[in-house]
Legacy VTK file of the C-alpha trace (Angstrom):
# vtk DataFile Version 3.0
C-alpha trace
ASCII
DATASET POLYDATA
POINTS 739 float
19.309 25.084 -25.637
17.186 27.322 -23.434
17.984 31.119 -23.391
16.181 31.687 -20.049
18.031 33.958 -17.528
18.663 31.490 -14.915
19.294 33.111 -11.299
21.731 30.344 -10.278
25.446 29.772 -9.928
27.222 28.633 -13.145
27.597 25.177 -11.993
23.867 24.902 -11.218
22.979 26.406 -14.530
24.812 23.677 -16.331
23.065 20.969 -14.167
19.667 22.473 -14.971
20.281 22.804 -18.680
21.583 19.274 -18.884
18.514 17.956 -17.148
16.205 20.074 -19.464
17.879 18.622 -22.627
17.643 15.129 -21.240
13.843 15.744 -20.811
13.364 17.067 -24.265
15.298 13.947 -25.687
12.985 11.532 -23.637
9.649 12.779 -25.297
8.631 10.212 -27.770
5.056 11.299 -28.370
4.118 13.605 -31.350
4.233 17.264 -30.640
3.362 20.419 -32.575
4.752 23.960 -32.236
2.029 24.891 -29.574
3.126 21.877 -27.322
6.891 22.839 -27.609
6.105 26.398 -26.675
4.014 25.238 -23.730
6.781 22.980 -22.424
9.371 25.845 -22.832
7.016 28.345 -20.996
6.421 25.734 -18.221
10.166 25.145 -17.856
10.910 28.866 -17.589
8.175 29.494 -15.098
9.153 26.649 -12.910
12.941 27.766 -12.996
12.063 31.305 -11.915
9.457 30.177 -9.311
11.780 27.569 -7.658
14.928 29.770 -7.921
15.234 30.254 -4.187
14.609 26.668 -3.222
16.959 23.723 -2.791
16.270 20.072 -1.945
17.573 18.415 1.259
20.445 17.131 -0.796
21.598 20.650 -1.531
20.854 20.467 -5.270
18.614 23.206 -6.969
14.929 22.211 -6.389
14.057 22.670 -10.142
15.806 19.407 -10.878
13.104 17.550 -9.200
10.058 18.837 -11.452
12.267 18.406 -14.477
13.005 14.720 -13.513
9.473 14.105 -12.699
8.558 15.325 -16.219
11.171 13.055 -17.751
9.917 10.007 -15.883
6.378 10.865 -17.018
7.508 11.103 -20.697
10.169 8.290 -20.858
9.206 5.648 -18.189
5.342 6.051 -18.536
4.957 7.377 -22.075
2.837 10.444 -21.312
2.414 13.325 -23.808
3.145 17.034 -23.787
0.133 18.124 -21.677
1.312 15.879 -18.757
4.862 16.981 -19.284
3.732 20.648 -18.708
1.756 19.772 -15.644
4.690 17.759 -14.236
7.072 20.726 -14.633
4.455 22.899 -12.764
3.262 20.223 -10.211
5.029 22.080 -7.244
4.753 25.664 -8.098
1.291 26.454 -6.575
2.034 24.633 -3.461
5.606 25.755 -2.823
5.890 29.264 -4.488
4.064 32.479 -5.002
2.545 31.393 -8.292
-1.193 30.990 -8.004
-3.590 28.525 -9.799
-5.066 31.478 -11.650
-1.580 32.371 -12.957
-1.309 28.732 -14.367
-4.850 29.036 -15.921
-4.128 32.289 -17.691
-0.898 30.983 -19.210
-1.629 27.387 -19.864
-5.449 27.044 -19.990
-8.009 25.150 -17.794
-6.986 21.501 -18.570
-3.360 21.928 -17.354
-4.553 24.103 -14.414
-6.967 21.257 -13.393
-4.179 18.756 -13.347
-1.812 20.992 -11.420
-4.664 21.560 -8.933
-5.065 17.882 -8.498
-1.449 17.469 -7.808
-1.465 20.298 -5.189
-1.617 19.164 -1.533
-4.405 20.575 0.689
-3.549 23.474 3.084
-1.596 22.242 5.853
-4.031 23.861 8.394
-6.876 21.504 7.173
-8.679 20.113 10.210
-8.554 16.315 9.867
-7.698 13.206 11.857
-5.346 12.205 9.095
-4.056 15.017 6.689
-2.194 12.299 4.797
-5.434 10.385 4.053
-7.143 13.748 3.054
-4.482 14.379 0.526
-4.645 10.869 -0.830
-8.386 11.217 -1.110
-7.914 14.506 -3.108
-5.524 12.931 -5.575
-7.406 9.669 -6.021
-10.716 11.594 -6.477
-9.153 12.979 -9.613
-8.532 9.504 -11.048
-11.733 9.077 -12.951
-11.653 12.578 -14.356
-8.053 12.614 -15.531
-5.891 9.682 -14.860
-2.701 11.772 -15.670
-3.006 13.375 -12.211
-2.307 9.977 -10.615
0.343 8.980 -13.186
2.332 12.152 -12.660
1.924 11.620 -8.895
3.439 8.199 -9.485
6.427 9.673 -11.194
6.705 12.320 -8.376
6.788 9.637 -5.711
9.286 7.524 -7.726
11.740 10.422 -7.921
11.256 11.130 -4.268
11.983 7.557 -3.274
14.998 7.389 -5.613
16.412 10.384 -3.707
15.177 9.782 -0.184
18.825 9.372 1.292
19.098 13.010 2.452
15.864 12.989 4.460
15.750 12.418 8.272
15.298 8.706 9.185
11.808 9.019 10.688
10.594 10.866 7.392
12.133 8.115 5.297
10.010 5.605 7.171
6.812 7.677 6.811
7.425 8.147 3.102
8.215 4.575 2.477
5.089 3.444 4.379
2.910 5.846 2.272
4.511 4.291 -0.910
4.056 0.639 0.310
0.466 1.353 1.524
-1.003 3.051 -1.461
1.383 3.837 -4.354
2.802 0.303 -4.766
-0.582 -1.386 -5.071
-1.882 1.421 -7.291
1.042 0.994 -9.545
0.111 -2.622 -9.826
-3.403 -1.705 -10.565
-2.497 0.698 -13.287
-0.225 -1.929 -14.749
3.015 -0.115 -14.062
5.114 -3.213 -13.352
8.431 -1.499 -13.261
7.213 1.219 -10.883
5.625 -1.391 -8.536
8.746 -3.496 -8.299
11.017 -0.490 -7.823
8.630 0.915 -5.089
8.732 -2.412 -3.285
12.620 -2.687 -3.457
13.119 0.927 -2.375
10.664 0.609 0.447
12.486 -2.694 1.700
15.809 -0.803 1.347
14.534 1.607 4.092
12.461 -0.645 6.362
14.778 -3.653 6.342
18.067 -2.457 5.014
20.119 -5.447 6.345
18.143 -8.120 4.538
17.932 -5.853 1.380
21.740 -5.338 1.221
22.324 -9.052 2.026
20.244 -10.331 -0.963
21.593 -7.592 -3.209
25.191 -8.696 -2.373
24.277 -12.362 -2.999
22.562 -11.570 -6.275
25.638 -9.600 -7.382
27.990 -12.422 -6.438
25.906 -14.958 -8.542
25.319 -12.681 -11.510
28.096 -14.320 -13.684
26.834 -17.791 -13.067
23.215 -16.634 -13.812
24.252 -15.239 -17.127
26.100 -18.289 -18.123
23.078 -20.456 -17.011
20.606 -18.275 -18.999
22.770 -18.709 -22.036
22.821 -22.437 -21.499
19.036 -22.539 -21.154
18.474 -20.475 -24.337
20.850 -22.241 -26.678
18.676 -25.263 -27.529
15.587 -23.026 -27.950
16.912 -20.562 -30.591
17.071 -23.075 -33.453
13.503 -24.220 -33.063
12.264 -20.602 -32.464
13.960 -19.592 -35.803
11.972 -22.107 -37.662
8.650 -20.378 -36.715
9.775 -17.483 -39.001
8.732 -14.531 -36.821
11.098 -11.850 -35.237
11.651 -12.558 -31.571
13.958 -11.638 -28.799
14.900 -13.396 -25.560
15.791 -11.527 -22.357
16.758 -12.948 -18.891
16.267 -10.614 -15.803
16.645 -11.271 -12.115
13.582 -11.062 -10.031
13.210 -8.111 -7.609
14.901 -8.219 -4.237
11.609 -7.849 -2.602
10.081 -10.735 -4.473
13.048 -12.926 -3.638
12.685 -12.064 0.125
8.930 -12.954 -0.206
9.847 -16.350 -1.520
12.423 -16.851 1.244
9.780 -16.090 3.877
7.010 -18.109 2.259
9.115 -21.270 1.434
11.121 -20.878 4.625
14.378 -21.679 2.860
17.726 -19.836 2.663
18.649 -17.690 -0.366
20.819 -20.474 -1.731
17.806 -22.863 -2.188
15.749 -20.311 -4.171
16.351 -21.496 -7.716
13.950 -19.379 -9.724
15.814 -16.210 -8.995
15.237 -15.068 -12.630
12.676 -15.199 -15.471
13.348 -15.767 -19.145
11.128 -13.716 -21.381
10.429 -14.615 -25.047
9.047 -11.614 -26.937
7.537 -11.989 -30.386
6.966 -9.220 -32.867
3.768 -10.145 -34.789
0.372 -8.408 -35.888
-2.253 -8.514 -33.202
-4.418 -11.238 -34.874
-1.556 -13.759 -34.884
-0.306 -13.095 -31.306
-2.206 -15.823 -29.508
-1.397 -18.736 -31.834
2.278 -17.787 -32.057
2.578 -17.381 -28.325
1.138 -20.910 -27.823
3.651 -22.153 -30.634
6.508 -20.768 -28.636
5.191 -22.247 -25.433
5.002 -25.663 -27.250
8.631 -25.385 -28.263
9.785 -24.469 -24.550
7.821 -27.469 -23.121
9.209 -29.849 -25.911
12.662 -28.935 -24.827
12.138 -28.695 -21.079
9.802 -30.533 -18.766
6.976 -28.091 -17.693
5.541 -28.010 -14.154
1.686 -28.168 -15.139
0.345 -26.494 -12.116
2.633 -23.371 -12.799
0.916 -22.564 -16.079
-0.645 -19.157 -16.155
-2.733 -18.241 -19.238
-3.316 -14.378 -19.118
-3.465 -14.247 -22.895
-6.979 -15.920 -23.104
-8.027 -14.218 -19.886
-5.997 -10.946 -19.266
-5.567 -9.745 -15.690
-7.969 -6.866 -14.772
-5.064 -4.395 -15.028
-4.557 -5.203 -18.711
-1.648 -7.571 -18.169
-1.329 -10.217 -20.917
1.257 -12.958 -21.006
1.809 -16.687 -20.907
3.784 -17.921 -17.937
5.087 -21.323 -17.269
7.770 -22.975 -15.015
10.026 -25.676 -16.457
12.847 -27.809 -15.252
15.926 -26.444 -16.861
19.610 -27.762 -16.999
20.877 -29.188 -13.649
17.350 -29.622 -12.462
16.728 -25.964 -11.683
13.315 -24.338 -12.037
13.118 -21.569 -14.600
10.091 -19.283 -15.165
9.438 -18.591 -18.815
7.191 -15.753 -19.982
5.929 -15.603 -23.520
4.296 -12.428 -24.903
4.177 -10.014 -27.928
5.797 -6.691 -28.148
2.418 -5.044 -27.614
1.802 -7.180 -24.518
5.306 -6.279 -23.292
4.789 -2.510 -23.647
1.486 -2.694 -21.797
3.166 -4.885 -19.036
5.926 -2.328 -18.677
3.931 0.947 -19.098
0.613 -0.066 -18.031
-2.424 2.350 -18.347
-0.630 4.806 -20.636
0.318 2.186 -23.111
-3.068 0.526 -22.896
-4.617 3.697 -24.290
-2.349 3.511 -27.264
-4.002 0.247 -28.294
-7.525 1.125 -27.097
-10.071 0.432 -29.776
-7.600 -1.477 -31.997
-9.602 -4.552 -33.299
-12.362 -3.679 -30.833
-10.157 -4.721 -27.886
-12.009 -4.738 -24.534
-11.183 -1.706 -22.384
-9.917 -3.498 -19.356
-9.940 -0.479 -17.205
-13.450 0.677 -17.659
-14.932 -1.752 -15.156
-12.393 -0.841 -12.617
-12.913 2.876 -13.108
-16.702 2.316 -12.727
-16.007 0.737 -9.404
-13.880 3.837 -8.377
-16.601 6.224 -9.595
-19.186 4.435 -7.500
-17.004 4.842 -4.388
-16.717 8.519 -5.275
-20.501 8.813 -5.760
-21.020 8.079 -2.095
-18.191 10.072 -0.638
-17.626 9.447 3.103
-16.560 12.391 5.178
-13.998 10.088 6.874
-10.864 10.186 4.664
-9.520 7.013 6.300
-12.731 5.180 5.403
-12.564 6.353 1.873
-8.879 5.227 1.554
-9.866 1.864 3.092
-12.550 1.398 0.458
-10.332 2.538 -2.338
-7.485 0.126 -1.426
-9.849 -2.825 -1.864
-9.898 -1.885 -5.556
-6.158 -2.260 -5.782
-6.134 -6.038 -5.446
-3.242 -7.997 -6.743
-4.973 -11.374 -7.191
-8.384 -12.036 -8.741
-11.146 -14.617 -8.670
-13.226 -15.397 -11.829
-16.886 -16.278 -11.342
-19.960 -16.423 -13.557
-23.555 -15.479 -13.462
-26.329 -17.983 -14.179
-26.315 -16.655 -17.769
-22.621 -17.393 -18.112
-21.230 -13.858 -17.963
-17.859 -13.784 -16.434
-17.181 -11.311 -13.444
-13.761 -10.603 -11.892
-13.467 -9.823 -8.168
-10.559 -9.500 -5.827
-9.402 -12.807 -4.201
-11.116 -13.132 -0.878
-14.461 -11.485 -2.173
-17.645 -12.973 -0.794
-20.979 -13.936 -2.285
-22.516 -10.800 -0.896
-19.736 -8.825 -2.701
-20.806 -10.463 -5.890
-24.363 -9.190 -5.325
-23.227 -5.612 -5.036
-20.821 -6.098 -7.951
-23.885 -6.960 -10.142
-25.748 -3.817 -9.056
-26.301 -1.728 -5.974
-30.046 -2.568 -5.833
-29.268 -6.255 -6.155
-26.963 -6.060 -3.216
-29.532 -3.946 -1.141
-32.266 -6.525 -1.699
-30.076 -9.667 -1.410
-31.815 -12.232 0.684
-29.960 -15.346 -0.091
-27.228 -16.621 -2.284
-26.664 -19.871 -4.299
-23.190 -21.020 -5.484
-23.187 -23.873 -7.925
-26.831 -24.365 -7.180
-26.197 -24.809 -3.433
-27.388 -22.366 -0.858
-24.470 -20.736 0.916
-24.010 -18.072 3.636
-23.566 -14.451 2.547
-19.944 -14.466 3.756
-18.960 -17.388 1.534
-15.570 -16.769 -0.050
-15.711 -17.060 -3.880
-13.522 -19.611 -5.688
-12.496 -19.581 -9.416
-15.130 -21.043 -11.491
-18.089 -20.559 -9.068
-21.393 -19.812 -10.663
-23.361 -17.429 -8.274
-27.077 -16.795 -8.268
-28.601 -13.868 -6.184
-32.002 -14.311 -4.545
-33.627 -10.851 -3.874
-36.588 -9.607 -1.716
-37.885 -6.080 -2.061
-38.402 -5.827 1.707
-34.651 -6.674 2.460
-32.370 -3.996 3.758
-28.698 -3.883 4.648
-27.671 -4.352 8.339
-24.539 -3.331 10.121
-23.435 -6.983 10.340
-23.190 -6.866 6.542
-20.127 -4.824 6.705
-18.280 -7.718 8.245
-19.295 -9.948 5.274
-17.868 -7.885 2.455
-14.371 -6.869 1.455
-14.875 -4.741 -1.727
-14.938 -0.837 -1.522
-18.085 -0.632 -3.612
-20.017 -2.971 -1.249
-18.752 -1.327 1.866
-19.421 2.187 0.690
-22.981 1.115 -0.571
-23.882 -0.587 2.787
-22.613 2.504 4.752
-24.641 4.757 2.474
-27.670 2.808 2.994
-27.254 2.750 6.859
-26.553 6.488 6.901
-30.008 6.970 5.167
-31.664 4.625 7.700
-29.997 6.592 10.543
-31.267 9.859 8.943
-34.823 8.492 8.829
-34.622 7.351 12.504
-32.900 10.626 13.413
-35.969 12.612 12.176
-37.940 11.098 15.091
-35.151 12.053 17.482
-35.034 15.498 16.187
-38.828 16.052 16.713
-38.333 14.736 20.402
-35.390 17.132 20.909
-37.332 20.141 19.522
-40.379 19.372 21.729
-38.177 19.014 24.940
-36.207 22.155 24.260
-39.234 24.175 23.463
-40.916 23.006 26.660
-37.879 24.180 28.593
-37.675 27.441 26.631
-34.301 26.711 25.132
-33.145 27.980 21.768
-32.996 24.947 19.516
-29.649 25.607 17.739
-27.914 26.429 20.987
-29.378 23.414 22.861
-28.572 20.911 20.160
-24.934 22.077 19.598
-24.480 22.073 23.523
-25.659 18.412 23.711
-23.504 17.372 20.715
-20.460 18.776 22.552
-21.600 17.321 25.982
-21.837 13.790 24.514
-18.723 14.266 22.225
-20.585 13.395 19.162
-19.570 14.227 15.568
-22.667 16.044 14.435
-26.338 16.833 15.171
-27.656 13.837 13.130
-25.648 11.515 15.519
-27.387 13.288 18.449
-30.871 12.819 16.805
-30.141 9.103 16.080
-28.948 8.473 19.768
-32.219 10.126 21.042
-34.376 8.083 18.568
-32.744 4.869 19.634
-33.296 5.843 23.344
-29.613 5.768 24.028
-30.003 9.240 25.418
-32.678 10.035 28.008
-33.519 13.721 27.451
-35.351 14.016 30.748
-32.429 12.908 32.822
-29.787 14.689 30.759
-31.492 18.133 30.866
-31.401 17.926 34.832
-27.674 18.406 34.430
-28.164 21.958 32.887
-29.628 25.299 33.985
-31.431 27.569 31.395
-30.125 31.108 31.156
-31.169 33.432 28.420
-32.674 30.547 26.454
-29.264 28.786 26.554
-28.310 25.489 28.361
-25.577 25.910 30.913
-24.038 22.942 32.504
-24.436 22.807 36.235
-20.840 22.510 37.623
-19.862 19.314 39.452
-18.306 19.631 42.803
-14.766 18.261 42.762
-13.506 16.344 45.742
-9.701 16.461 46.094
-8.247 13.098 47.198
-4.614 13.312 48.470
-2.125 11.567 46.242
-0.695 8.327 47.707
2.867 8.403 48.595
4.955 6.990 45.634
6.714 3.684 46.361
10.351 3.487 45.658
10.860 1.969 42.188
12.288 -1.606 42.230
14.639 -3.181 39.706
11.673 -4.956 38.185
9.771 -1.707 37.771
12.597 -0.004 35.872
12.890 -2.983 33.585
9.063 -2.826 32.771
9.185 0.909 32.364
12.228 0.754 30.024
13.409 4.150 30.852
16.662 5.555 29.737
16.865 3.137 26.739
15.673 5.595 24.123
15.904 9.059 22.863
12.519 10.126 21.509
12.490 13.219 19.290
15.991 13.823 20.272
15.202 13.949 24.095
15.644 11.351 26.840
12.831 8.836 26.743
12.152 9.028 30.503
10.334 12.391 29.808
7.670 10.291 27.944
5.179 7.401 29.070
6.397 4.979 26.524
6.216 1.282 25.993
7.305 -1.337 23.474
4.573 -2.603 21.023
3.433 -6.128 21.545
2.891 -6.519 17.812
6.487 -6.508 16.987
8.532 -6.606 20.235
11.490 -4.284 19.378
14.884 -5.187 20.816
17.802 -2.826 21.344
19.462 -2.211 17.913
16.299 -2.821 15.785
15.356 0.078 13.508
12.455 1.758 15.356
10.068 4.700 15.453
7.897 6.263 18.140
4.074 6.441 17.683
1.846 8.708 19.851
-1.431 6.669 20.475
-4.709 8.338 21.425
-4.917 6.986 24.968
-1.976 4.595 25.578
0.972 7.001 25.579
3.872 6.479 23.078
4.478 2.968 21.631
7.801 1.879 20.088
7.470 -0.089 16.870
9.964 -1.767 14.673
10.226 -0.223 11.201
9.227 -3.503 9.602
6.320 -4.131 12.165
3.287 -5.561 10.448
1.283 -2.467 11.619
3.969 0.115 10.722
2.832 0.686 7.129
-0.686 1.565 8.181
0.350 3.812 11.166
3.120 5.729 9.079
0.876 6.031 5.889
-2.082 7.362 7.701
-0.875 9.015 10.931
2.581 10.181 9.959
2.072 13.313 11.999
2.037 11.260 15.298
5.286 9.687 14.433
8.460 10.685 16.266
12.178 9.815 15.752
13.437 7.203 18.224
17.096 6.193 18.827
18.585 3.655 21.129
20.760 4.526 23.988
23.247 1.667 24.666
22.519 -0.025 27.932
23.970 -3.260 29.499
21.311 -4.190 32.043
18.251 -4.354 29.834
16.327 -7.313 28.397
13.859 -7.440 25.586
11.388 -10.190 24.373
12.209 -11.814 20.973
9.951 -14.473 19.465
11.302 -17.106 17.051
9.825 -19.909 14.904
12.069 -22.919 14.340
11.471 -25.700 11.904
13.367 -28.870 11.019
13.555 -32.594 10.899
11.832 -34.401 13.779
14.529 -36.743 15.213
12.824 -37.497 18.541
13.608 -36.334 21.942
17.085 -35.239 20.970
15.746 -32.159 19.118
14.333 -30.457 22.336
17.618 -31.286 24.208
19.808 -29.850 21.385
17.719 -26.590 21.338
17.727 -26.257 25.134
21.540 -26.760 25.361
22.245 -24.198 22.498
20.103 -21.566 24.185
20.873 -21.973 27.780
24.266 -23.470 27.882
26.028 -22.204 24.834
24.415 -18.836 24.574
23.455 -18.348 28.183
20.082 -16.794 27.209
16.885 -16.894 29.368
13.845 -18.563 27.851
10.606 -16.942 28.512
8.334 -19.640 26.816
8.824 -22.624 24.641
6.466 -24.973 22.642
7.076 -27.596 19.948
5.031 -30.035 17.870
6.164 -32.718 15.515
4.354 -34.467 12.723
5.402 -36.848 10.033
9.077 -36.147 10.340
8.653 -32.443 10.559
8.587 -30.137 13.629
7.744 -26.568 14.420
8.792 -24.837 17.476
7.919 -21.482 18.982
10.382 -19.954 21.428
10.406 -16.589 23.248
13.772 -15.362 24.407
14.960 -12.566 26.730
17.902 -10.888 24.821
19.998 -7.946 25.613
20.180 -6.465 22.079
19.791 -7.188 18.307
23.403 -8.484 18.044
22.762 -11.113 20.726
19.622 -12.069 18.890
21.449 -12.566 15.626
24.068 -14.756 17.279
21.166 -16.863 18.695
19.540 -17.315 15.287
22.852 -18.325 13.638
23.671 -20.680 16.467
20.252 -22.391 16.151
20.482 -22.586 12.406
23.852 -24.504 12.713
22.223 -27.353 14.489
21.931 -30.551 12.520
18.068 -30.959 12.695
17.221 -27.317 12.343
15.994 -26.195 8.828
14.910 -22.481 9.331
14.910 -20.005 12.297
12.644 -16.940 11.701
12.019 -14.047 13.875
8.262 -13.364 14.337
7.445 -9.925 12.793
LINES 1 740
739 0 1 2 3 4 5 6 7 8 9 10 11 12 13 14 15 16 17 18 19 20 21 22 23 24 25 26 27 28 29 30 31 32 33 34 35 36 37 38 39 40 41 42 43 44 45 46 47 48 49 50 51 52 53 54 55 56 57 58 59 60 61 62 63 64 65 66 67 68 69 70 71 72 73 74 75 76 77 78 79 80 81 82 83 84 85 86 87 88 89 90 91 92 93 94 95 96 97 98 99 100 101 102 103 104 105 106 107 108 109 110 111 112 113 114 115 116 117 118 119 120 121 122 123 124 125 126 127 128 129 130 131 132 133 134 135 136 137 138 139 140 141 142 143 144 145 146 147 148 149 150 151 152 153 154 155 156 157 158 159 160 161 162 163 164 165 166 167 168 169 170 171 172 173 174 175 176 177 178 179 180 181 182 183 184 185 186 187 188 189 190 191 192 193 194 195 196 197 198 199 200 201 202 203 204 205 206 207 208 209 210 211 212 213 214 215 216 217 218 219 220 221 222 223 224 225 226 227 228 229 230 231 232 233 234 235 236 237 238 239 240 241 242 243 244 245 246 247 248 249 250 251 252 253 254 255 256 257 258 259 260 261 262 263 264 265 266 267 268 269 270 271 272 273 274 275 276 277 278 279 280 281 282 283 284 285 286 287 288 289 290 291 292 293 294 295 296 297 298 299 300 301 302 303 304 305 306 307 308 309 310 311 312 313 314 315 316 317 318 319 320 321 322 323 324 325 326 327 328 329 330 331 332 333 334 335 336 337 338 339 340 341 342 343 344 345 346 347 348 349 350 351 352 353 354 355 356 357 358 359 360 361 362 363 364 365 366 367 368 369 370 371 372 373 374 375 376 377 378 379 380 381 382 383 384 385 386 387 388 389 390 391 392 393 394 395 396 397 398 399 400 401 402 403 404 405 406 407 408 409 410 411 412 413 414 415 416 417 418 419 420 421 422 423 424 425 426 427 428 429 430 431 432 433 434 435 436 437 438 439 440 441 442 443 444 445 446 447 448 449 450 451 452 453 454 455 456 457 458 459 460 461 462 463 464 465 466 467 468 469 470 471 472 473 474 475 476 477 478 479 480 481 482 483 484 485 486 487 488 489 490 491 492 493 494 495 496 497 498 499 500 501 502 503 504 505 506 507 508 509 510 511 512 513 514 515 516 517 518 519 520 521 522 523 524 525 526 527 528 529 530 531 532 533 534 535 536 537 538 539 540 541 542 543 544 545 546 547 548 549 550 551 552 553 554 555 556 557 558 559 560 561 562 563 564 565 566 567 568 569 570 571 572 573 574 575 576 577 578 579 580 581 582 583 584 585 586 587 588 589 590 591 592 593 594 595 596 597 598 599 600 601 602 603 604 605 606 607 608 609 610 611 612 613 614 615 616 617 618 619 620 621 622 623 624 625 626 627 628 629 630 631 632 633 634 635 636 637 638 639 640 641 642 643 644 645 646 647 648 649 650 651 652 653 654 655 656 657 658 659 660 661 662 663 664 665 666 667 668 669 670 671 672 673 674 675 676 677 678 679 680 681 682 683 684 685 686 687 688 689 690 691 692 693 694 695 696 697 698 699 700 701 702 703 704 705 706 707 708 709 710 711 712 713 714 715 716 717 718 719 720 721 722 723 724 725 726 727 728 729 730 731 732 733 734 735 736 737 738
């Protein structure tokens, strides 16, 4: 029980003290007196520093760092150093406490972690401040992974308590989470974090679908429990005969993964049978794990018929994020598919806690360090840092791949690359110099193009030439961050060499015209709107800029270039025509409030990538040169825009109108019953629903058809009625809105 003098109301004091006690109980790692004192001091400092702050929900702000520390300890398994840093993670950014104060009290190591967790100054000049902050956090990954793990805990608590934030900020935070934190959680093996991130993001971007699936899952919970018990019953007797401790759990799949299945398989919720997975976890020493897991697999497939193509052996070949498990799908009672996962307690801990748990077992029985290769790839991206934070983030994201491809060298060494990687990616994966000098590639002894996409089991041979150099076209032939950053680095060096010739030309021209070099170079950089002097030198060397002609546009005064003003001819504005009804429909004015103000004040239009209709969850995005675009929250491009350019996003709300129409695209599939199909669809849309069709196409093959239809609807409610009406037709299987 802390004795700190807490400058809060009595009710708040009790909340804070309960949260602190909960944190202390959650710590499972060994601690000495110094660790306990550090945690206590960090708690007291944070309580005092955040005394005047409250969260959007109204609760004391200090509850947030305490909860982040608890998540770090209990849900990731981090130790006392990380807990101290988690308690202090916001004090430098949000309070008067400085990094030097932290260093004096807690030492360099904790100060460095806190610094990594502190956002850059808001005044930092950048095209994307969010990307700059991502870059800062991710750059600490190879030095101390605890920075990223605490950041994960911080983001998870923020996502769990996002309800009190304004709607457009919820969308921005959810997009950031989906864009970088969810794939990073997967890459670090934090399975629970990844699935919770995905579900929480979906709850914000597609709340209707999320709540619908959650409701259906809850309604079928009792049936699922009975079915799992029925499935397990014939297995237990045979598992007991093995003579090792085991436990069996049944868990529903995440709402996000169920929604993915519905979209991919194009079937309703009721026809998704593998809504849950049965996990059999054995408790044996490490050397017996593999044979016992296969023995359990044998028992399961003796009792239930397996689906051979659904066997995944990640025990013999673990995933590159350290995940080990044996997965199979079998036909259970009543003909339903059931996914079964077989693993040891050690494998289960690594699967749930990822990176932190992996280090607990590192070095045991000379186990391979599954993260070293990945961290080496991250280091190589950091060794060639790009000034463009968005480029860095794009390169880094390719290292967060979910699926992998396994290929071998001619010597038989196995290499793991992201699914979709090319033969040229493989060359750079072997070594940067091999990539630079790559002249040709052979896959399975057959010459292939550099952009050939690798397949599992491919044997790849790289043919090199010392005179070979990367070209700009190579950037289109690779997907991995390492290859892209190395190619860009090589090209920058080539540009620099060319630029030297351009610089000499510029120096000579400016000297002949008696112009100061520094002033002349900077003036021309600004005149051509280039990023830097090297860009100017390169453009001159490539003869894209004719200095003789350009300098005619300037006078020389006091050794400086002064642009000659251009005479401006004023042309009278044409008399505006009276807007017609059609013009008003295209402009879409008075349909939206943007940033709380009437939309007619802005030059806005609806994004073609997602075609919002009235009633959709939307946001406004300020483009560089196309005015404001209105996007749906679940638009395919929303995640990228919100995550990287959140500062350009504005709140958008619909104003109910009765004379507007919006474009909505649908894909319809079903049984091809001949000409009657088209007639049924047309009657349902034009006669029953009285909706105008903008375009329609349909193609049938082998008893199956797919139709694409574009409708003009008044709002989302009318669109939902249209979808339900079409779904009710006899020969219609699915109706999906194009996202």
